[in-house]
C-alpha positions as CSV (number, residue, x, y, z in Angstrom):
1,M,4.0,10.2,17.3
2,P,7.7,9.0,17.3
3,A,9.9,10.5,14.7
4,T,10.3,7.2,12.7
5,A,6.5,6.6,12.7
6,K,5.9,10.2,11.6
7,K,8.5,9.8,8.8
8,A,6.9,6.6,7.6
9,H,3.4,8.2,7.7
10,N,4.7,11.2,5.7
11,Q,6.2,8.9,3.1
12,Q,3.0,7.0,2.9
13,L,1.1,10.3,2.3
14,E,3.6,11.3,-0.4
15,I,3.1,7.9,-2.2
16,G,-0.7,8.3,-1.8
17,R,-0.6,11.8,-3.2
18,A,1.6,10.6,-6.2
19,R,-0.8,7.7,-6.8
20,F,-3.8,10.1,-6.6
21,E,-2.3,12.5,-9.1
22,S,-1.3,9.6,-11.5
23,V,-4.7,8.0,-11.4
24,M,-6.6,11.3,-11.8
25,A,-4.3,12.4,-14.7
26,A,-5.0,9.1,-16.5
27,A,-8.7,9.4,-15.9
28,E,-8.6,12.9,-17.3
29,R,-6.7,11.7,-20.4
30,S,-9.2,8.9,-20.8
31,G,-12.1,11.4,-20.8
32,L,-13.6,10.0,-17.6
33,L,-13.7,13.3,-15.8
34,R,-15.2,15.6,-18.5
35,D,-18.8,15.6,-17.6
36,K,-19.4,16.0,-13.9
37,S,-23.2,16.2,-14.0
38,G,-23.7,12.9,-12.1
39,R,-24.5,12.9,-8.4
40,I,-24.6,9.9,-6.0
41,G,-25.5,9.5,-2.4
42,V,-24.4,6.6,-0.3
43,R,-24.3,5.4,3.3
44,V,-20.9,4.2,4.2
45,S,-19.0,3.4,7.4
46,P,-17.3,6.5,8.8
47,K,-14.4,4.2,9.8
48,L,-14.0,3.1,6.2
49,V,-14.0,6.7,4.9
50,A,-11.5,7.8,7.7
51,E,-9.2,4.9,6.9
52,A,-9.3,5.5,3.2
53,K,-8.6,9.2,3.8
54,R,-5.7,8.4,6.1
55,L,-4.1,6.0,3.7
56,T,-4.5,8.2,0.6
57,G,-4.0,11.6,2.2
58,I,-7.2,12.7,0.5
59,E,-9.3,15.0,2.7
60,A,-12.4,15.7,0.6
61,D,-15.2,13.1,0.3
62,T,-15.7,14.0,-3.4
63,E,-12.1,13.6,-4.3
64,L,-11.9,10.3,-2.4
65,I,-14.9,8.8,-4.2
66,E,-13.7,10.2,-7.6
67,F,-10.3,8.6,-7.0
68,A,-11.8,5.3,-5.9
69,L,-14.0,5.1,-9.0
70,A,-11.2,6.2,-11.3
71,S,-9.0,3.5,-9.9
72,I,-11.5,0.9,-10.7
73,A,-12.3,2.3,-14.1
74,L,-8.7,2.3,-15.1
75,E,-7.7,-1.1,-13.9
76,D,-5.5,-2.9,-16.5
77,D,-7.3,-6.2,-16.2
78,F,-3.8,-7.9,-15.8
79,L,-5.0,-11.0,-13.9
80,R,-7.7,-11.9,-16.4
81,V,-5.4,-11.5,-19.3
82,F,-2.6,-13.4,-17.5
83,D,-5.0,-16.3,-16.8
84,E,-6.1,-16.3,-20.5
85,I,-2.6,-16.6,-21.8
86,E,-1.3,-19.1,-19.2
87,G,0.7,-21.8,-21.0
88,T,0.7,-20.1,-24.3
89,V,4.4,-18.9,-24.2
90,D,6.6,-20.9,-26.5
91,P,8.6,-23.3,-24.3
92,D,11.6,-22.9,-26.5
93,L,11.7,-19.1,-25.9
94,K,15.1,-18.0,-24.7
95,L,14.6,-15.7,-21.6
96,G,18.3,-14.8,-21.2
97,Y,19.2,-17.2,-18.4
């Protein structure tokens, strides 16, 4: 792997690791990780798992699935809220420009 590609890959892994830690900390604070008595079994494409692991830097299947589920559970619902408030901002509001 060329040096520039390796540097970009390492930066991507650092970002992935930071995102993983941020999401999992938020999930912990939200109480989503307290009871780990559930168990799931799925059939998924090995290519999908490999690519997700490559992009996130996560190596363990359990951590990968936990991260994916926590990411979904913690979504901020921005797009739905944005659609609901569209056109509700006062047109006379001064935005500073």
